[in-house]
C-alpha positions as a LaTeX table, in Angstrom:
\begin{tabular}{lrrr}
\hline
Residue & $x$ (\AA) & $y$ (\AA) & $z$ (\AA) \\
\hline
Met1 & $-6.00$ & 28.43 & $-34.26$ \\
Glu2 & $-2.01$ & 28.02 & $-34.43$ \\
Asn3 & $-1.82$ & 28.80 & $-30.63$ \\
Lys4 & $-4.42$ & 26.31 & $-29.85$ \\
Leu5 & $-2.37$ & 23.57 & $-31.48$ \\
Val6 & 0.81 & 24.74 & $-29.63$ \\
Val7 & $-0.97$ & 24.66 & $-26.36$ \\
Asp8 & $-2.55$ & 21.35 & $-27.04$ \\
Ser9 & 0.70 & 19.69 & $-28.16$ \\
Ile10 & 2.35 & 20.98 & $-25.04$ \\
Phe11 & $-0.20$ & 19.59 & $-22.66$ \\
His12 & $-0.20$ & 16.23 & $-24.35$ \\
Ser13 & 3.53 & 15.96 & $-24.94$ \\
Lys14 & 5.48 & 13.35 & $-23.26$ \\
Lys15 & 9.00 & 14.74 & $-24.15$ \\
Tyr16 & 9.56 & 17.10 & $-21.30$ \\
Asn17 & 11.38 & 16.02 & $-18.35$ \\
Ser18 & 12.46 & 19.34 & $-16.79$ \\
Leu19 & 9.68 & 21.02 & $-14.73$ \\
Thr20 & 11.26 & 24.42 & $-14.61$ \\
Ala21 & 12.09 & 24.67 & $-18.31$ \\
Leu22 & 8.56 & 23.46 & $-19.20$ \\
Val23 & 6.72 & 25.72 & $-16.80$ \\
Ser24 & 8.79 & 28.71 & $-18.07$ \\
Gln25 & 7.81 & 27.88 & $-21.57$ \\
Leu26 & 4.25 & 27.80 & $-20.76$ \\
His27 & 4.52 & 31.04 & $-18.77$ \\
Ser28 & 6.35 & 32.64 & $-21.68$ \\
Leu29 & 3.57 & 31.47 & $-24.21$ \\
Leu30 & 0.83 & 32.52 & $-22.09$ \\
Tyr31 & 2.04 & 36.09 & $-21.38$ \\
Lys32 & 4.09 & 36.95 & $-24.49$ \\
Asn33 & 2.53 & 35.09 & $-27.32$ \\
Leu34 & $-1.15$ & 35.04 & $-26.52$ \\
Gln35 & $-3.41$ & 37.98 & $-26.42$ \\
Thr36 & $-6.75$ & 38.11 & $-24.43$ \\
Ser37 & $-8.49$ & 38.13 & $-27.86$ \\
Asp38 & $-7.10$ & 34.86 & $-28.79$ \\
Thr39 & $-9.86$ & 32.13 & $-28.71$ \\
Ile40 & $-8.04$ & 29.55 & $-26.55$ \\
Ala41 & $-10.31$ & 26.97 & $-24.98$ \\
Ala42 & $-10.12$ & 27.33 & $-21.14$ \\
Asp43 & $-9.40$ & 23.52 & $-20.63$ \\
Leu44 & $-6.23$ & 23.79 & $-22.87$ \\
Leu45 & $-4.39$ & 26.33 & $-20.84$ \\
Asp46 & $-5.13$ & 27.82 & $-17.35$ \\
Ala47 & $-3.11$ & 30.69 & $-16.47$ \\
Asp48 & $-3.77$ & 30.35 & $-12.65$ \\
Phe49 & $-2.78$ & 26.81 & $-12.62$ \\
Ile50 & 0.55 & 27.30 & $-14.60$ \\
Glu51 & 1.32 & 30.12 & $-12.11$ \\
Glu52 & 0.48 & 28.16 & $-9.07$ \\
Ile53 & 2.93 & 25.41 & $-10.26$ \\
Arg54 & 5.67 & 28.09 & $-10.52$ \\
Thr55 & 4.89 & 29.44 & $-6.92$ \\
Ile56 & 4.40 & 25.96 & $-5.24$ \\
Thr57 & 7.73 & 24.48 & $-6.46$ \\
Arg58 & 9.36 & 27.27 & $-4.43$ \\
Gln59 & 8.16 & 25.67 & $-1.16$ \\
Ser60 & 10.81 & 23.62 & 0.73 \\
Asn61 & 8.52 & 20.92 & 1.85 \\
Val62 & 6.74 & 20.25 & $-1.61$ \\
Glu63 & 8.09 & 18.94 & $-4.90$ \\
Val64 & 6.12 & 18.92 & $-7.99$ \\
His65 & 6.81 & 16.62 & $-10.90$ \\
Phe66 & 4.83 & 16.06 & $-14.22$ \\
Gly67 & 3.74 & 12.63 & $-15.20$ \\
Thr68 & 3.39 & 11.54 & $-18.83$ \\
Thr69 & 1.44 & 14.60 & $-19.78$ \\
Leu70 & 0.85 & 17.99 & $-18.17$ \\
Arg71 & $-2.43$ & 16.92 & $-16.93$ \\
Glu72 & $-0.82$ & 14.56 & $-14.38$ \\
Leu73 & 1.12 & 15.81 & $-11.46$ \\
Lys74 & 2.96 & 14.17 & $-8.53$ \\
Cys75 & 3.31 & 16.13 & $-5.29$ \\
Val76 & 5.79 & 14.86 & $-2.70$ \\
Ile77 & 4.94 & 16.36 & 0.65 \\
Thr78 & 7.28 & 16.10 & 3.57 \\
Asp79 & 5.70 & 15.70 & 7.00 \\
Glu80 & 6.60 & 17.56 & 10.10 \\
Thr81 & 9.24 & 14.98 & 11.05 \\
Ala82 & 11.07 & 16.12 & 7.91 \\
Phe83 & 12.03 & 12.46 & 7.36 \\
Arg84 & 9.04 & 10.86 & 5.59 \\
Asp85 & 7.94 & 11.72 & 2.03 \\
His86 & 4.51 & 11.16 & 1.15 \\
Thr87 & 3.32 & 11.12 & $-2.50$ \\
Val88 & 0.08 & 12.48 & $-3.99$ \\
Phe89 & $-0.91$ & 12.01 & $-7.61$ \\
Ile90 & $-2.99$ & 14.59 & $-9.04$ \\
Arg91 & $-5.08$ & 14.90 & $-12.35$ \\
Tyr92 & $-5.85$ & 18.28 & $-13.86$ \\
Glu93 & $-9.59$ & 17.99 & $-14.96$ \\
Gly94 & $-9.96$ & 21.68 & $-15.99$ \\
Pro95 & $-9.87$ & 25.30 & $-14.58$ \\
Lys96 & $-10.16$ & 25.03 & $-10.89$ \\
Lys97 & $-10.93$ & 21.39 & $-11.03$ \\
Leu98 & $-8.32$ & 18.90 & $-9.69$ \\
Cys99 & $-8.76$ & 15.45 & $-8.41$ \\
Val100 & $-6.54$ & 13.12 & $-6.46$ \\
Ile101 & $-6.00$ & 9.78 & $-8.28$ \\
Asp102 & $-3.73$ & 7.98 & $-5.74$ \\
Ala103 & $-1.56$ & 8.60 & $-2.70$ \\
Ser104 & 1.13 & 6.59 & $-0.91$ \\
Ile105 & $-1.07$ & 6.51 & 2.28 \\
Pro106 & $-4.26$ & 4.52 & 3.07 \\
His107 & $-7.27$ & 5.72 & 1.19 \\
Ser108 & $-9.18$ & 8.43 & 2.80 \\
Glu109 & $-12.15$ & 10.64 & 2.01 \\
Leu110 & $-9.55$ & 13.23 & 0.80 \\
Gln111 & $-9.10$ & 11.24 & $-2.26$ \\
Asp112 & $-12.71$ & 11.41 & $-3.07$ \\
Lys113 & $-13.10$ & 15.19 & $-3.10$ \\
Glu114 & $-12.69$ & 17.66 & $-5.94$ \\
Tyr115 & $-10.03$ & 20.62 & $-5.36$ \\
Lys116 & $-9.92$ & 23.96 & $-6.84$ \\
Ser117 & $-5.98$ & 24.37 & $-6.64$ \\
Ile118 & $-2.82$ & 22.41 & $-5.86$ \\
Lys119 & $-2.38$ & 24.48 & $-2.79$ \\
Asp120 & $-5.71$ & 23.22 & $-1.38$ \\
Ile121 & $-4.53$ & 19.65 & $-2.00$ \\
Val122 & $-1.19$ & 20.12 & $-0.41$ \\
Lys123 & $-2.72$ & 21.95 & 2.72 \\
Ala124 & $-5.23$ & 19.03 & 3.12 \\
Phe125 & $-2.79$ & 16.25 & 2.72 \\
Glu126 & $-0.24$ & 18.16 & 4.99 \\
Glu127 & $-2.77$ & 18.18 & 7.82 \\
His128 & $-3.59$ & 14.67 & 7.11 \\
Val129 & $-0.13$ & 13.12 & 7.11 \\
Asn130 & 0.81 & 15.16 & 10.23 \\
Ala131 & $-2.33$ & 13.55 & 12.06 \\
Leu132 & $-1.16$ & 10.04 & 11.07 \\
Ser133 & 2.34 & 10.47 & 12.86 \\
Gly134 & 1.27 & 7.68 & 15.30 \\
Tyr135 & 0.25 & 5.37 & 12.50 \\
Phe136 & 3.50 & 5.81 & 10.74 \\
Tyr137 & 5.56 & 5.53 & 13.89 \\
Glu138 & 3.88 & 2.09 & 14.67 \\
Leu139 & 4.33 & 0.66 & 11.26 \\
Glu140 & 7.92 & 1.78 & 11.11 \\
Arg141 & 8.65 & 0.01 & 14.56 \\
Ile142 & 6.88 & $-3.34$ & 13.40 \\
Asp143 & 8.92 & $-3.22$ & 10.03 \\
Arg144 & 12.14 & $-2.69$ & 11.92 \\
Tyr145 & 11.87 & $-5.04$ & 14.75 \\
Cys146 & 9.42 & $-7.78$ & 13.56 \\
Thr147 & 9.80 & $-10.37$ & 10.77 \\
Val148 & 6.98 & $-9.19$ & 8.43 \\
Met149 & 5.66 & $-11.79$ & 6.12 \\
Glu150 & 3.07 & $-9.69$ & 4.35 \\
Pro151 & 2.72 & $-7.39$ & 2.68 \\
Ala152 & 5.75 & $-8.66$ & 0.64 \\
Lys153 & 6.87 & $-5.06$ & 0.38 \\
Pro154 & 5.51 & $-3.11$ & 3.31 \\
Ser155 & 4.64 & 0.56 & 2.81 \\
Phe156 & 2.40 & 3.14 & 4.61 \\
Arg157 & $-0.35$ & 2.49 & 2.08 \\
Asp158 & $-0.84$ & $-0.93$ & 3.90 \\
Asp159 & $-2.37$ & $-0.61$ & 7.34 \\
Phe160 & $-1.75$ & $-4.19$ & 8.35 \\
Arg161 & 1.19 & $-6.46$ & 9.00 \\
Arg162 & 1.56 & $-10.20$ & 9.32 \\
Ile163 & 4.40 & $-10.95$ & 11.51 \\
Met164 & 6.14 & $-14.44$ & 11.87 \\
Leu165 & 5.92 & $-16.07$ & 15.31 \\
Asp166 & 7.20 & $-19.46$ & 13.88 \\
Asp167 & 7.37 & $-21.35$ & 10.63 \\
Arg168 & 3.70 & $-22.14$ & 10.86 \\
Thr169 & 2.11 & $-19.30$ & 12.65 \\
Trp170 & 1.80 & $-15.67$ & 11.81 \\
Leu171 & 0.37 & $-12.73$ & 13.80 \\
His172 & $-2.24$ & $-10.41$ & 11.91 \\
Val173 & $-2.13$ & $-6.87$ & 13.17 \\
Glu174 & $-4.00$ & $-3.87$ & 11.83 \\
Val175 & $-2.92$ & $-0.30$ & 12.80 \\
Thr176 & $-5.54$ & 2.53 & 13.06 \\
Ser177 & $-5.15$ & 6.03 & 11.92 \\
Lys178 & $-4.31$ & 6.97 & 15.51 \\
Gly179 & $-1.68$ & 4.26 & 15.81 \\
Cys180 & $-3.73$ & 1.64 & 17.84 \\
Ala181 & $-3.58$ & $-2.14$ & 17.21 \\
Ala182 & $-6.89$ & $-3.67$ & 15.73 \\
Asn183 & $-8.20$ & $-6.95$ & 14.54 \\
Ile184 & $-5.42$ & $-8.95$ & 16.12 \\
His185 & $-5.68$ & $-12.66$ & 15.26 \\
Leu186 & $-3.47$ & $-15.64$ & 14.34 \\
Leu187 & $-2.83$ & $-17.21$ & 10.94 \\
Gly188 & $-2.03$ & $-20.76$ & 11.45 \\
His189 & $-2.73$ & $-23.37$ & 14.11 \\
Ser190 & $-1.01$ & $-23.38$ & 17.27 \\
Glu191 & $-2.51$ & $-23.93$ & 20.92 \\
His192 & 0.65 & $-22.51$ & 22.31 \\
Trp193 & 0.44 & $-19.09$ & 20.64 \\
His194 & $-3.32$ & $-19.29$ & 20.86 \\
Asp195 & $-3.31$ & $-19.48$ & 24.70 \\
Lys196 & $-0.58$ & $-16.53$ & 24.84 \\
Leu197 & $-2.72$ & $-14.34$ & 22.49 \\
Gln198 & $-5.88$ & $-14.69$ & 24.52 \\
Ala199 & $-4.14$ & $-13.86$ & 27.86 \\
Gly200 & $-2.10$ & $-11.09$ & 26.16 \\
Leu201 & $-5.08$ & $-9.31$ & 24.78 \\
Leu202 & $-6.67$ & $-8.94$ & 28.31 \\
Asn203 & $-3.57$ & $-7.40$ & 29.55 \\
Trp204 & $-2.73$ & $-5.08$ & 26.61 \\
Asp205 & $-0.95$ & $-2.02$ & 27.85 \\
His206 & $-2.12$ & 1.06 & 25.89 \\
Asp207 & 0.82 & 3.07 & 27.18 \\
Lys208 & 3.20 & 0.90 & 25.37 \\
Asp209 & 3.59 & 0.66 & 21.51 \\
Ile210 & 2.38 & $-2.36$ & 19.54 \\
Val211 & 5.78 & $-4.12$ & 19.30 \\
Glu212 & 6.24 & $-3.95$ & 23.00 \\
Asn213 & 2.99 & $-5.48$ & 23.63 \\
Ile214 & 3.61 & $-8.26$ & 21.10 \\
Thr215 & 6.93 & $-9.10$ & 22.61 \\
Thr216 & 5.37 & $-9.18$ & 26.20 \\
Met217 & 2.31 & $-11.10$ & 25.13 \\
Phe218 & 4.32 & $-13.94$ & 23.51 \\
Asp219 & 7.47 & $-13.61$ & 25.76 \\
Ile220 & 9.71 & $-12.90$ & 22.64 \\
Ala221 & 13.20 & $-11.45$ & 22.93 \\
Ser222 & 13.57 & $-11.39$ & 19.18 \\
Phe223 & 11.47 & $-12.57$ & 16.22 \\
Pro224 & 12.56 & $-15.53$ & 14.16 \\
Ala225 & 14.30 & $-15.01$ & 10.86 \\
Arg226 & 12.82 & $-16.32$ & 7.66 \\
Asp227 & 13.92 & $-19.97$ & 7.25 \\
Lys228 & 14.62 & $-21.58$ & 4.04 \\
Ser229 & 11.45 & $-23.81$ & 3.07 \\
Pro230 & 11.44 & $-26.79$ & 0.70 \\
Thr231 & 8.63 & $-24.69$ & $-1.27$ \\
Thr232 & 10.92 & $-21.80$ & $-2.33$ \\
Thr233 & 12.37 & $-20.51$ & $-5.43$ \\
Lys234 & 15.87 & $-19.38$ & $-5.66$ \\
Gly235 & 16.31 & $-15.61$ & $-5.99$ \\
Ser236 & 19.13 & $-13.74$ & $-7.59$ \\
Glu237 & 22.31 & $-12.87$ & $-5.83$ \\
Asn238 & 20.86 & $-9.48$ & $-4.50$ \\
Ser239 & 17.36 & $-10.94$ & $-3.80$ \\
Pro240 & 16.23 & $-13.48$ & $-1.04$ \\
Glu241 & 14.50 & $-16.75$ & $-1.65$ \\
Glu242 & 10.66 & $-16.51$ & $-2.23$ \\
Val243 & 8.07 & $-18.85$ & $-0.79$ \\
Val244 & 5.81 & $-20.25$ & $-3.41$ \\
Cys245 & 2.35 & $-21.88$ & $-3.37$ \\
Asn246 & 2.46 & $-25.62$ & $-3.70$ \\
Ile247 & $-0.64$ & $-25.48$ & $-6.00$ \\
Cys248 & 0.09 & $-22.72$ & $-8.47$ \\
Leu249 & 3.96 & $-22.79$ & $-7.90$ \\
Cys250 & 3.82 & $-18.93$ & $-7.88$ \\
Ser251 & 4.91 & $-16.54$ & $-5.16$ \\
Glu252 & 2.37 & $-13.89$ & $-6.21$ \\
Leu253 & $-0.80$ & $-13.76$ & $-8.13$ \\
Pro254 & $-1.52$ & $-10.80$ & $-10.44$ \\
Glu255 & $-5.11$ & $-10.22$ & $-9.45$ \\
Val256 & $-5.23$ & $-11.91$ & $-5.90$ \\
Pro257 & $-3.48$ & $-10.02$ & $-3.02$ \\
Gly258 & $-1.51$ & $-12.14$ & $-0.50$ \\
Val259 & 1.35 & $-14.41$ & $-0.23$ \\
Pro260 & 1.60 & $-18.02$ & 0.40 \\
Gln261 & 0.81 & $-19.09$ & 4.01 \\
Pro262 & 1.13 & $-22.33$ & 6.13 \\
Leu263 & $-2.57$ & $-23.19$ & 5.85 \\
Cys264 & $-2.54$ & $-27.09$ & 6.38 \\
Leu265 & $-3.83$ & $-28.19$ & 9.64 \\
Asn266 & $-1.18$ & $-30.73$ & 10.01 \\
Pro267 & 1.62 & $-29.17$ & 12.07 \\
Gln268 & 4.19 & $-31.52$ & 10.50 \\
Cys269 & 3.27 & $-30.24$ & 6.87 \\
Val270 & 5.68 & $-27.66$ & 5.83 \\
Val271 & 4.21 & $-26.50$ & 2.64 \\
Tyr272 & 2.49 & $-23.09$ & 1.94 \\
Phe273 & $-0.39$ & $-22.20$ & $-0.05$ \\
His274 & $-2.28$ & $-19.24$ & $-1.38$ \\
Arg275 & $-5.52$ & $-18.93$ & 0.50 \\
Ser276 & $-7.40$ & $-18.60$ & $-2.75$ \\
Cys277 & $-5.62$ & $-21.57$ & $-4.45$ \\
Leu278 & $-6.20$ & $-23.94$ & $-1.50$ \\
Phe279 & $-9.89$ & $-22.85$ & $-1.22$ \\
Gln280 & $-10.58$ & $-23.41$ & $-4.89$ \\
Trp281 & $-8.62$ & $-26.86$ & $-4.64$ \\
Leu282 & $-10.70$ & $-28.12$ & $-1.84$ \\
Val283 & $-13.97$ & $-26.83$ & $-3.49$ \\
Ala284 & $-13.13$ & $-28.47$ & $-6.65$ \\
Cys285 & $-12.15$ & $-31.79$ & $-4.93$ \\
Ser286 & $-15.70$ & $-31.74$ & $-3.33$ \\
Gly287 & $-17.44$ & $-31.67$ & $-6.83$ \\
Gly288 & $-17.67$ & $-27.90$ & $-7.05$ \\
Arg289 & $-20.48$ & $-27.75$ & $-4.43$ \\
Pro290 & $-20.58$ & $-24.22$ & $-2.64$ \\
Pro291 & $-19.03$ & $-24.73$ & 0.86 \\
Val292 & $-21.20$ & $-24.32$ & 4.00 \\
Phe293 & $-20.62$ & $-21.09$ & 5.72 \\
Gly294 & $-17.78$ & $-20.15$ & 3.23 \\
Val295 & $-15.57$ & $-22.97$ & 4.68 \\
Ala296 & $-14.22$ & $-25.55$ & 2.30 \\
Thr297 & $-13.10$ & $-28.88$ & 3.74 \\
Gly298 & $-11.04$ & $-31.69$ & 2.27 \\
Ser299 & $-7.51$ & $-33.13$ & 2.32 \\
Cys300 & $-4.18$ & $-31.07$ & 2.05 \\
Pro301 & $-2.86$ & $-31.63$ & $-1.60$ \\
Thr302 & 0.60 & $-32.50$ & $-0.17$ \\
Cys303 & 0.16 & $-34.59$ & 3.00 \\
Leu304 & $-3.51$ & $-35.58$ & 2.59 \\
His305 & $-4.25$ & $-34.54$ & 6.16 \\
Pro306 & $-7.87$ & $-33.40$ & 6.75 \\
Thr307 & $-7.92$ & $-29.58$ & 6.46 \\
Thr308 & $-10.14$ & $-26.65$ & 6.10 \\
Cys309 & $-9.96$ & $-23.25$ & 4.37 \\
Asn310 & $-12.13$ & $-20.24$ & 4.14 \\
Glu311 & $-12.08$ & $-17.42$ & 1.41 \\
Asn312 & $-11.16$ & $-14.76$ & 3.94 \\
Asp313 & $-8.77$ & $-14.93$ & 6.71 \\
Thr314 & $-10.62$ & $-13.09$ & 9.23 \\
\hline
\end{tabular}
């Protein structure tokens, strides 16, 4: 009974911050202090699991860290380029029963499976991230050479980018797992960019990367920098100014993804709105009636120009 309490306290303790020392203590407890006759519940201490952690930490391309308890692990896997690290978060559910609770890459069927060992997880995700080399390459190119407006903090988890063409027009591009562009469309209203987009899509060169195609399509030598807007909040000395929504006066909403965008149809209007804020504003101004086909109509809260907004940007 005493050993049960010791094992349970170790697995649920938050005081350990050294993986090597902690695993060594578990290993010592398992092989020196416990006998096979001890009635230790299998879900409290798994000898194979502890031994596997000791073994896998010796691999050069894999790092293992404990979370708040021993039932939560973080594996950092380095892909074949040896430059990119990818994080996989694992939960120990019981002997030979592990699940992936999160990963720093787009969600895939690998995260919905149950695994018997950490080795199986590492092997599956190593193969997966190596197969995503084209995806990583394209996103890195976009982040390096384009002015990305959204996501606010681009990562490999996000499979899309919204690129600034001018103060009022963004280009939405999604990147497939094979590194191909998909669902390309404009956010904003500009006949100039719209005409170039339609012509460019017909002449898309699949032998070139996404950035090369975009610069050719829109005849852009370099992408514009973020300009200061009247609807910005001052950042700290180490952070840039943030564009805020002219309705909620925030740059980010806790439960709604997305950043403020130039959604007003008036080309002279320089204010930005969260899509959800403008949509709800227009619906409320129309008496709360459900909009036809999901498109709300009304007047811009700032310039009063007639405008429309749909719930989704696609």
